[in-house]
C-alpha positions in Angstrom: 0.0 0.0 0.0 1.4 3.4 -1.0 1.4 6.3 1.5 -1.4 8.0 -0.5 -3.5 4.8 -0.4 -2.8 4.5 3.3 -3.8 8.1 3.9 -7.1 7.6 2.0 -7.8 4.4 4.0 -7.3 6.3 7.3 -9.5 9.1 6.2 -12.3 6.7 5.3 -11.9 4.7 8.5 -11.9 7.8 10.6 -15.1 8.9 8.8 -17.1 5.8 9.9 -15.5 5.1 13.3 -17.2 6.0 16.5 -15.3 8.3 19.0 -15.2 7.5 22.6 -15.6 10.2 25.2 -13.8 11.5 28.3 -14.9 13.5 31.3 -15.1 17.2 30.6 -12.3 19.5 31.8 -13.5 21.3 35.0 -10.9 23.3 36.8 -9.7 26.8 37.9 -7.5 27.9 35.1 -4.1 29.6 35.5 -4.7 33.3 34.6 -3.7 34.9 31.4 -0.8 37.0 32.5 -1.0 39.5 29.5 -2.0 43.0 30.4 -5.4 43.5 28.8 -4.6 47.1 28.1 -1.6 46.2 25.9 -1.5 46.5 22.2 -2.3 42.8 21.8 -5.1 42.6 19.3 -5.7 41.4 16.7 -3.3 38.5 17.4 -3.9 35.2 15.7 -1.8 32.0 15.9 0.9 33.4 18.1 4.5 32.1 18.3 6.9 33.4 21.0 10.6 33.6 21.6 13.1 35.6 23.7 16.1 37.3 22.2 18.6 39.7 23.7 16.5 40.4 26.7 13.2 41.0 24.9 10.2 38.8 24.2 8.7 38.6 20.7 5.4 37.4 19.5 4.7 36.7 15.8 1.1 36.7 14.6 -0.8 35.9 11.4 -1.7 39.0 9.5 -1.5 40.5 6.0 2.3 40.7 6.2 3.1 38.9 9.4 2.9 41.2 12.5 5.2 41.0 15.4 5.0 42.4 19.0 7.6 43.0 21.7 7.6 43.1 25.5 10.2 43.4 28.3 8.1 41.4 30.8 5.7 39.1 28.9 2.8 41.2 30.2 2.9 44.6 28.5 3.1 44.3 24.7 3.4 46.7 21.8 3.3 46.2 18.0 6.8 46.5 16.5 6.2 46.0 12.8 5.7 43.3 10.1 8.0 40.6 8.8 7.5 41.5 5.1 6.8 44.8 3.3 4.9 42.8 0.7 3.8 39.2 -0.1 7.0 37.4 -1.3 7.1 37.1 -5.1 7.5 33.3 -5.1 4.3 33.0 -3.0 2.4 35.3 -5.4 3.6 33.2 -8.3 2.5 29.9 -6.7 -0.7 31.2 -5.2 -1.9 34.4 -7.0 -4.7 34.9 -4.5 -2.3 34.8 -1.5 -3.2 37.7 0.8 -1.7 36.9 4.2 1.3 35.6 6.1 -0.2 32.9 8.3 0.9 30.9 11.3 4.4 32.3 11.6 6.6 29.9 13.7 9.7 31.4 15.2 12.7 29.4 16.5 16.4 29.6 17.0 18.6 27.1 15.3 22.3 26.9 14.3 23.0 30.5 15.1 20.1 32.1 13.3 16.4 32.7 13.8 14.0 30.7 11.6 10.5 31.8 10.7 8.3 29.3 8.9 5.2 30.8 7.5 2.3 29.9 5.2 -0.4 31.2 2.9 -3.3 29.6 1.2 -6.4 30.2 -0.8 -9.5 30.5 1.5 -11.5 27.3 2.0 -9.0 25.2 0.1 -5.7 23.3 0.7 -4.0 25.1 -2.2 -1.2 26.2 0.2 2.5 26.8 0.6 4.9 27.1 3.4 8.0 29.2 3.2 11.1 30.0 5.4 12.7 33.3 6.2 15.9 33.6 8.3 17.4 36.5 10.3 20.5 37.1 12.4 18.6 39.3 14.9 15.0 40.1 15.9 15.4 43.7 17.1 14.6 46.0 14.2 17.1 48.5 15.5 19.9 46.0 15.3 22.4 46.5 12.4 22.2 42.7 11.9 18.4 42.8 11.4 17.3 41.7 8.0 14.9 38.9 6.9 16.2 36.8 4.1 13.4 34.8 2.4 14.5 31.3 1.4 11.2 30.7 -0.4 9.2 27.5 -0.6 9.6 24.5 1.7 6.2 22.8 1.3 3.5 23.0 -1.3 0.1 21.3 -1.4 -2.1 21.5 -4.5 -5.5 19.8 -5.2 -5.0 16.0 -5.4 -8.1 15.8 -7.6 -8.9 18.6 -10.1 -12.6 18.6 -9.1 -12.0 18.8 -5.4 -10.0 21.7 -3.9 -10.0 20.5 -0.3 -8.0 17.3 -0.8 -4.4 18.1 -1.7 -1.1 16.2 -2.0 0.9 14.2 -4.5 1.9 10.6 -5.1 3.4 10.4 -1.6 0.7 11.7 0.7 -2.5 13.7 1.2 -1.7 16.8 3.2 -2.2 20.6 3.6 0.9 22.7 3.7 -0.1 25.0 6.5 0.7 25.6 10.2 4.3 24.3 10.0 6.2 24.1 13.3 10.0 23.5 13.4 11.3 21.0 16.0 14.7 19.5 16.8 14.5 16.2 18.7 16.8 15.0 21.4 19.0 13.2 18.9 19.5 16.5 16.9 17.3 15.6 13.9 15.1 18.4 12.7 11.5 18.1 11.6 8.4 20.0 10.5 5.1 19.1 12.0 2.2 20.6 9.9 -1.2 20.0 8.3 -4.9 20.2 9.0 -8.2 18.4 8.7 -7.8 16.6 5.4 -4.7 14.4 5.7 -4.3 15.2 9.3 -1.2 16.4 11.2 1.9 15.3 9.5 5.6 15.0 10.4 8.4 15.2 7.9 12.2 15.3 8.4 14.4 18.1 7.2 18.0 18.3 6.0 19.8 19.8 9.0 21.9 22.1 6.8 19.6 23.3 4.0 16.3 23.0 6.0 14.7 21.5 3.0 12.9 18.2 2.9 15.2 15.2 2.9 15.1 13.2 -0.3 12.3 10.6 -0.1 11.2 11.8 3.3 8.2 10.0 4.7 5.0 11.9 5.5 4.2 10.5 8.9 0.6 11.0 10.2 0.6 11.9 13.9 -3.0 12.9 14.4 -6.4 12.9 12.7 -10.1 13.3 13.4 -13.3 11.7 12.4 -14.6 13.5 9.4 -18.3 12.8 10.0 -18.2 14.8 13.3 -20.1 18.1 13.5 -16.8 20.0 13.6 -13.9 17.8 12.5 -11.2 20.5 12.2 -7.7 19.7 13.4 -4.7 22.1 13.0 -2.1 24.2 14.7 0.2 21.5 15.9 3.5 21.8 17.8 5.8 19.4 19.6 7.8 19.7 22.8 10.0 17.2 24.7 9.6 16.9 28.4 9.8 14.2 31.1 11.1 11.6 28.6 8.1 12.1 26.3 7.3 14.0 23.1 4.1 16.0 23.6 2.0 16.9 20.6 -0.2 19.9 21.1 -2.9 20.7 18.6 -6.2 22.6 18.1 -9.6 21.1 17.5 -12.7 22.6 15.9 -13.3 25.7 13.7 -11.5 28.8 14.9 -13.9 31.5 13.9 -17.7 30.9 14.2 -18.8 33.7 16.5 -20.7 32.5 19.5 -20.5 28.9 18.2 -16.6 28.9 18.2 -15.3 25.8 20.0 -11.6 26.2 19.1 -9.6 24.5 21.8 -6.1 23.0 22.6 -5.6 19.2 23.0 -2.5 17.1 23.7 -1.1 13.6 23.4 2.3 12.1 24.0 4.7 9.5 22.7 8.1 8.0 23.5 9.3 8.7 19.9 8.9 11.9 18.0 7.4 9.9 15.1 4.7 8.4 17.4 2.4 6.8 17.9 0.8 9.5 20.1 -1.9 8.7 22.7 -4.1 10.8 24.9 -4.5 10.5 28.7 -7.1 7.7 28.3 -4.9 5.7 26.0 -6.7 6.6 22.7 -4.4 7.2 19.7 -4.3 10.7 18.3 -4.3 9.2 14.8 -7.8 7.9 15.5 -9.3 11.1 16.9 -7.7 11.2 20.3 -6.6 14.3 22.3 -6.8 15.3 25.9 -8.3 18.7 26.5 -6.0 21.4 27.8 -8.2 24.5 27.5 -11.5 25.3 25.8 -12.5 28.7 27.2 -12.0 31.1 30.1 -15.1 33.0 30.9 -15.8 35.4 28.1 -12.7 34.2 26.3 -13.7 31.5 23.8 -11.9 29.9 20.9 -8.8 29.4 23.1 -6.6 27.7 20.5 -3.7 27.6 18.1 -1.1 27.3 20.8 2.7 27.5 21.0 5.1 26.6 23.8 7.6 28.9 25.5 10.0 28.0 28.3 12.2 30.2 30.5 13.9 29.6 33.9 12.3 26.1 34.4 8.8 27.5 33.8 6.8 26.5 30.8 4.1 28.6 29.2 1.2 28.0 26.8 0.9 30.8 24.4 -2.4 31.0 22.4 -5.1 33.3 21.1 -8.6 33.6 22.3 -11.8 35.4 21.1 -13.3 37.9 23.4 -17.0 37.2 23.2 -17.8 40.5 24.9 -15.8 42.6 22.4 -17.0 41.5 18.9 -14.9 38.3 19.2 -11.7 40.2 18.9 -8.6 37.8 19.0 -6.3 38.6 21.8 -3.0 37.1 23.2 -3.1 34.7 26.1 0.0 33.4 28.0 -0.7 30.8 30.8 1.6 28.9 33.0 1.8 25.1 32.4 1.7 22.8 35.4 3.0 19.2 35.2 1.2 16.6 37.2 2.7 13.6 38.9 1.4 11.7 35.9 3.6 13.9 33.7 0.7 15.4 31.7 0.6 19.2 31.1 -2.2 21.3 32.4 -3.1 25.0 32.7 -5.3 24.3 35.7 -4.3 25.7 39.1 -5.3 22.4 40.7 -3.8 19.7 38.6 -5.8 16.4 38.4 -3.9 13.2 38.4 -6.7 11.0 37.1 -7.4 9.9 33.5 -9.9 12.6 32.8 -8.9 14.6 29.7 -11.7 16.2 27.6 -14.7 15.5 25.5 -14.0 13.6 22.2 -17.5 12.7 21.4 -18.8 14.6 18.4 -22.1 15.2 20.0 -20.6 17.2 22.9 -18.0 19.3 20.9 
């Protein structure tokens, strides 16, 4: 069976399978430490890093916005990554009108920023890479160099523009996250609903796909659910496990928005990943981390930030009392005795995770 045939089989199987359910998350959440009076909106799909004493947040926007802070609480907008949509992206996707899901990291003496753009409501998408020697716009070394395309997904069938890929796999080239494992190998985790969350290895020098790299499916959902969206994945290594964080459900449906962060873990970066109840993420699993906080709904598309032995979950949320404006959230992550992450003040050590049953999502 080829990778494409296997991907189709998984999609079909997930479509007819029944999801099991877990106890709903019920706890007092760690507070969002961001000053609500800061210049923190609109922020979508945040990614965070610290460089030369300052904190930086990168956000989806027309040209890729970024924000700075000296204390993680008070933020101000500092500019955009690009002055215009890169020419290669315009050539590949003439309708590209945004720089989405920018993922910032530091690797081999330089800052990496993976970004994507796509045609709305399709998987006609592309992921690119830009590099910089510094993040402070006032630095003489500050200059983004765009290396162009890393991933590209086009419609797999000419008559269906939501199923994309090639002879190797079905995938959507969005929401790429760069990750270096404990053995020094480097990877991109990316993808969304059709095709699921994928992992692919990169060449450590060129940061392009290794020849004949395998597209490994890490997580996927049941397509017959009321809201089967899955996206925004990132990986972190802690406590002898690789943890895969991802977002479930549609991000932007007003009062009906049910965007939320889920997690699973594995002993190997390539998986298989399981949630707290032992259900595989490749078959719809995922333990709930956060779904809402009072008037803040759509708490999703997270990133991970760590400093001085403290881990933080960075994500956006929609303010239901302010026209669903997307704002920045930064919450402390607690680690229970069972080694599962939580943003609850009182961490549970049981098997409860979150609701996976389509009827309750």
